[in-house]
N, C-alpha and C positions, 0 to 999 in steps of 0.2 A: 582495485589496483593487485591487492596483495589477497585477494582471495580466490582472483584469474592466477596468479604465481601460484598458488596451492593447489587451483585445480590443474594445473600445468606439470607439477611435480607430483601428484597425486590423479593422476585419470578417473582411478573409482569414487574421490570425491569432486563434488560438482555445487555448483550458487548459480542463482538468480541474485537479479541484483529487482526490489521493488521499489517504485516510484510514485507515492501516494501522492493524491492532491493535497486539501484542508481537512483533515484529519478531523471529522469531526465527533466526539462524545453526546451530544448533548442530546442524544435520548437511548445513552447506553448507560443507566444507572449502576451496574453492578461494578462497572470500572472506576467509578468516579470517587467513590475512598484510598484509591492507590493513584488518583494523580495530584502529582507534590502540589501546594501550592506555586503559583505563579504572578510575577511581579503585576502591580496595580499597574500599570500603564499595555499591559500584554493580554493581562484578562480583559481590561476595560477592551481593547479591540477586539477580543473573543466575541465577548458579548453584544459589541454593536457588529461588526461586521460577518458575523455567524448566520443571522437570518437572512443576509443578504447573499449570501453564499448557497446557503439551501434553496433557496427560495429563487435566483434571477442565476446563479451555475452550480446550478446540481451535478452538471457531468466534473466539475471541480474540485466535487466533494467524496471523501471517501471515511463512509459512518464506519467508527472504529468496533461497533460486530460484526456485521461481515468481511471488513478486513481482519479482523483477528481471524476469525474461519478461513477465509483463504490463507492467509498467513499458511496456518496449520495445514492444512490444505496441500499446499506446496512443498510444504517438509514433507509429508506423510506420498509424494510423489504423484498426488492427484491429477497433475495439469502436466506433467514429462511432457507427454503426446502434443499439448496447444502449445506449452508455452516454448520459443525456440523458433516455431513455425516461422510461415509467411507472415512478415507484418509488423513480428518485433526484431524488435535493433539489438543490436549484441555490440558489448563493449569487449576488448579482447576476450573474445570467444566466450563471454558470459549474456546469457541472455537478460534482458533487462524488461520489464513489467510495467510499463507506465500506470495510472490511472486509470486512461480509456479499456487498455489491456484489463486491467483488476476487475473494473466496473461490468464492461461487456462476460469477463468470464465468469461471475460471479452471477447474472442474470440478473444485475441494475438497473432503471430503465438510463438510458444516457438519453 
């Protein structure tokens, strides 16, 4: 909501809300050294449920490497024409990019 207020006050600044699914860093070795340690219960849940999400619910996963690339491309304006068009939700004038939208625009299989 604060970002929407900034956008209203300064129209040259605008933002998007990106809502990824389960952020999966399992196959992104380059980022692993920068991930802070997790509480044991959370790490156990991710270890046990991560393969379930990847296999049974891939459309609910956001692999960290494609997600990072997509977020940088959004910041660079690559997706300005697509985001905010038909099918995108809007909150207070800010386009919402859901996990389905991220996966579709990134070319990930749904």
